[in-house]
C-alpha positions in Angstrom: 170.7 130.4 220.2 169.7 131.5 223.7 167.0 134.0 222.9 168.5 136.9 224.8 165.8 139.6 225.1 166.9 143.1 226.2 164.5 145.7 227.5 165.4 149.0 229.3 166.4 147.3 232.5 166.0 143.6 232.0 167.9 140.9 230.1 166.6 137.4 230.3 168.2 134.4 228.9 165.5 131.7 228.5 167.7 128.8 229.1 169.9 130.2 231.9 168.1 133.3 233.1 171.3 135.2 232.9 172.9 132.8 235.4 175.4 131.0 233.2 178.7 129.6 234.4 179.5 128.0 231.0 179.4 131.3 229.1 180.2 133.6 232.0 177.4 136.1 231.5 177.9 139.2 233.7 174.9 141.5 233.9 174.8 145.0 235.2 172.1 147.6 234.6 173.8 148.9 231.5 176.1 146.2 230.4 175.8 142.5 229.4 178.9 140.8 228.1 178.6 137.4 226.7 181.9 135.6 225.7 180.3 134.0 222.7 178.5 137.1 221.2 179.8 140.1 223.2 176.4 141.7 223.7 176.5 145.2 225.0 173.2 146.7 226.1 172.8 150.3 227.3 169.6 151.9 228.3 168.9 153.1 224.8 171.2 151.1 222.6 171.8 147.5 221.7 174.9 147.1 219.5 175.6 143.5 218.6 175.8 142.1 215.1 174.1 138.7 215.6 171.7 139.6 218.4 171.0 143.2 217.3 169.1 142.0 214.2 167.2 139.4 216.3 166.3 141.8 219.1 165.2 144.5 216.6 163.1 142.1 214.6 161.4 140.8 217.7 160.9 144.3 219.2 159.3 145.5 215.9 157.0 142.5 215.8 156.1 143.0 219.5 155.3 146.7 218.9 153.3 146.0 215.8 151.1 143.6 217.8 150.7 146.2 220.5 149.6 148.7 217.9 146.8 146.4 216.7 148.4 144.6 213.8 147.8 140.9 213.6 150.8 139.7 211.6 154.2 141.2 210.8 156.8 139.9 208.3 160.1 140.9 206.9 161.7 140.6 203.4 164.9 141.7 201.8 164.2 144.7 199.6 165.2 143.2 196.3 163.5 144.1 192.9 160.4 142.1 191.9 162.1 141.0 188.7 160.0 137.8 188.5 156.8 140.0 188.1 158.2 142.2 185.3 156.8 140.2 182.4 153.5 139.5 184.1 153.0 143.2 185.0 153.9 144.2 181.4 151.4 141.8 180.0 148.8 143.0 182.4 149.2 146.6 181.2 149.5 145.6 177.5 146.2 143.7 177.8 144.7 146.8 179.5 143.4 144.7 182.3 143.7 147.7 184.6 140.5 149.0 183.0 139.9 152.7 184.0 142.5 152.6 186.8 145.1 154.5 184.8 147.4 155.0 187.8 148.4 151.3 187.5 150.1 152.1 184.2 152.3 154.8 185.9 155.5 154.3 187.9 155.9 150.7 186.7 159.6 150.7 187.5 159.0 152.0 191.0 156.5 149.3 191.6 159.0 146.7 190.8 162.0 148.2 192.5 161.7 149.6 196.1 165.1 151.2 195.9 163.6 153.8 193.6 161.0 154.7 196.3 163.6 154.8 199.1 167.2 154.9 198.0 169.3 152.6 200.2 166.3 150.5 201.3 167.3 147.1 202.8 164.1 145.7 204.2 160.4 145.6 203.5 158.1 145.1 206.4 154.5 143.9 205.6 151.7 144.0 208.2 148.1 142.8 208.3 145.3 144.4 210.2 142.1 142.5 210.6 138.8 144.1 209.7 136.4 141.1 210.0 133.3 142.5 211.8 132.1 141.3 215.1 128.6 141.2 213.7 127.4 140.7 210.1 124.8 143.1 208.9 121.7 141.2 207.8 121.1 140.7 204.1 117.4 140.1 204.6 115.2 143.0 203.4 118.4 144.9 202.8 121.1 146.0 200.4 124.7 144.8 200.9 127.9 146.7 201.4 131.4 145.1 201.7 132.6 144.3 205.1 135.7 146.5 204.7 133.4 149.5 204.5 131.4 148.8 207.6 133.5 151.1 209.7 135.6 154.2 209.0 138.2 154.7 206.3 141.3 152.5 206.8 144.3 154.3 205.1 144.6 157.2 207.5 144.0 155.0 210.5 146.6 152.4 209.6 149.1 155.1 208.6 148.6 156.5 212.1 149.4 153.1 213.5 152.5 152.6 211.3 154.0 156.0 212.1 155.3 155.1 215.6 156.5 151.8 214.3 158.6 153.6 211.6 159.8 156.1 214.2 160.9 153.3 216.5 162.8 151.6 213.6 164.6 154.8 212.6 165.7 155.6 216.2 166.8 152.1 217.1 169.5 151.1 214.6 173.3 151.3 215.0 173.2 154.1 212.4 170.6 156.5 211.4 168.0 154.7 209.2 165.2 156.0 207.1 161.7 154.6 206.6 158.6 155.2 204.4 155.1 153.9 205.0 152.4 152.9 202.5 148.8 152.0 202.9 146.9 151.6 199.7 149.0 154.4 198.3 152.1 154.9 196.3 153.5 152.6 193.6 154.0 149.5 195.9 153.0 146.0 195.1 151.5 145.4 198.5 150.2 141.9 198.0 153.4 140.7 196.3 155.4 142.0 199.3 153.0 140.4 201.8 153.8 137.1 200.1 157.5 137.6 200.1 157.4 138.7 203.8 155.7 135.4 204.7 152.4 136.7 206.1 150.2 135.2 203.4 149.9 134.2 199.8 148.0 135.7 196.9 145.1 133.4 196.3 143.3 132.5 193.1 140.9 135.3 194.0 144.0 137.6 194.0 143.6 138.6 197.7 146.2 137.9 200.4 145.3 134.8 202.4 146.9 134.0 205.8 146.8 130.3 206.4 145.7 130.6 210.0 143.6 133.8 209.9 141.9 134.1 206.4 141.8 137.1 204.1 139.8 139.9 205.7 142.8 142.1 206.2 144.2 145.5 205.3 147.9 145.6 204.3 150.4 148.1 205.6 154.0 148.4 204.2 157.1 149.9 205.6 160.3 150.4 203.6 163.4 150.9 205.7 167.1 151.3 205.2 167.7 149.2 208.3 168.8 145.6 207.4 166.8 143.0 209.2 166.9 139.2 208.7 164.1 138.2 206.3 161.4 135.7 207.0 160.7 132.8 204.7 158.2 133.7 201.9 154.8 132.1 202.2 153.9 129.3 199.7 150.7 128.8 197.8 148.0 126.7 199.7 145.1 127.0 197.2 145.9 123.6 195.8 143.1 122.4 193.5 140.4 124.5 195.2 138.5 126.7 192.8 135.6 127.8 195.0 136.2 131.5 194.5 136.3 131.2 190.7 133.1 129.1 190.7 131.2 131.4 193.1 132.0 134.7 191.3 128.6 135.6 189.7 130.1 137.6 186.9 133.1 135.3 186.1 135.6 138.0 187.0 138.2 135.5 188.1 138.6 134.3 184.6 142.1 132.8 185.2 143.5 131.5 188.5 145.3 134.3 190.3 144.1 136.9 187.9 141.1 139.2 187.8 139.1 140.6 184.9 138.6 143.9 186.6 135.9 145.1 184.3 133.7 142.2 185.4 134.4 142.5 189.1 131.4 143.8 191.0 133.6 145.8 193.4 135.1 147.6 190.5 131.7 148.2 188.9 130.0 149.6 192.0 132.9 151.4 193.6 135.4 152.6 191.0 133.7 152.7 187.6 131.6 155.8 187.0 130.2 154.7 183.6 127.0 152.9 182.8 126.8 149.5 184.3 126.5 146.6 181.7 123.3 144.7 181.9 124.9 141.3 182.4 126.8 142.8 185.5 123.7 144.6 186.8 121.6 141.5 186.8 124.1 139.7 189.0 124.7 142.4 191.6 122.5 140.5 194.1 121.6 143.7 196.0 125.3 144.7 196.4 125.5 148.5 196.4 129.1 148.9 197.5 131.8 146.2 197.0 131.5 142.4 197.0 132.9 139.7 199.4 131.7 136.6 197.6 135.1 135.3 196.6 136.3 135.7 200.2 133.2 134.4 201.9 133.5 131.1 200.1 137.3 130.7 200.7 137.9 127.7 203.1 140.6 129.6 205.0 138.1 132.2 206.1 136.6 129.7 208.5 139.5 130.9 210.6 138.5 134.6 210.4 138.0 136.2 213.9 136.2 139.4 214.7 138.5 142.5 214.9 139.1 144.2 218.1 139.6 147.5 216.3 136.4 149.5 217.0 137.4 151.8 214.1 136.2 149.1 211.7 133.0 148.2 213.6 129.7 149.2 212.0 127.7 151.9 213.6 124.2 151.1 215.1 122.7 153.3 212.4 124.3 151.3 209.6 123.3 148.0 211.3 119.7 149.2 211.5 119.4 150.2 207.8 116.9 148.2 205.7 115.8 148.3 202.1 113.2 151.1 202.5 115.8 153.2 204.4 118.2 153.0 201.5 115.5 153.8 199.0 114.6 157.0 201.0 118.1 158.0 202.0 118.7 161.8 201.7 122.0 163.4 201.0 122.1 164.8 204.6 121.5 161.3 206.0 124.2 159.9 203.7 126.7 162.3 205.0 125.9 161.5 208.6 125.8 157.7 208.0 129.1 157.5 206.1 131.1 160.3 207.6 134.8 159.2 207.4 133.7 155.9 205.7 135.1 154.5 202.5 131.5 154.7 201.1 131.8 158.5 201.2 134.3 158.3 198.3 131.5 157.0 196.1 129.4 160.0 196.9 125.7 160.2 197.4 124.8 160.2 193.7 127.0 157.2 193.1 125.6 155.2 195.9 122.0 156.1 194.9 122.8 155.0 191.4 123.9 151.6 192.7 120.7 151.3 194.7 118.7 152.0 191.6 120.7 149.5 189.5 119.9 146.8 192.0 116.2 147.7 191.7 116.0 147.6 188.0 
């Protein structure tokens, strides 16, 4: 009601600045007693049922922003029962293609309590990777924007670790947390929606209404109970730009993806021979594809990331068509050291270059 914020030595009440005759707020260095809520604050501990959750939530959000995350949301850790039939149909139709890991641990994906017994809250966070400068497509081959910089999972996990440690050390009782970044059986996009930080668009990516969709997702499961945020609602409306723009027709149904026809799957994940009808529509894309995001109206709000970890190197920005065609394995290792492109390997990337030239 009065937005009491407690730091190590400072408690401010926005309305009354801790000068309140009506509620008789008495503040010392270690103790604030409010007749209405009985807030007790020590140097390291805030123990108050109504305000404790509020203070913790705001402190977690504040720390998340300090660590470089753009958005942070909270949800109650209930099973994703509403997705059970959809996910079962997805697997039965073998829409996971060669990604067999999607068939494993189905129950864990739908119920976070199996991943962390006693989990009460799921925290979803977004980190922007939109580049400050787009690499020219003229006389060039194209790689996805997310791969401009260095690998994201280790970097974001490193950012999440102090946040999880803060959560575990700040509750009334000992809490436990687990972090996930593109790893483990977690439905990251579904949780992002439930946590209110975006909705899963018709192109199947998470879209934030004020920031667009060029984000990586981080997830924290915690046994600390925190008040949930309202889930985000769908704002795609009648728009079908992503479906119409996809050159291979991979978005064959709204909110669903025919993975086998997705260019990103074909030039990053799939190791088999590329189908002719896919190859002819690559459009010089040798690693990933951003078409369905580039045409999304909400990405007019995309802002360049301040995280230099995701910025392209000068060497990558200077690459042109002939440089790609003459790229040696040693040059590949130097150019893509610690990059997501390195996972494709030199031979795999060279194959993609040759496919674009056929």
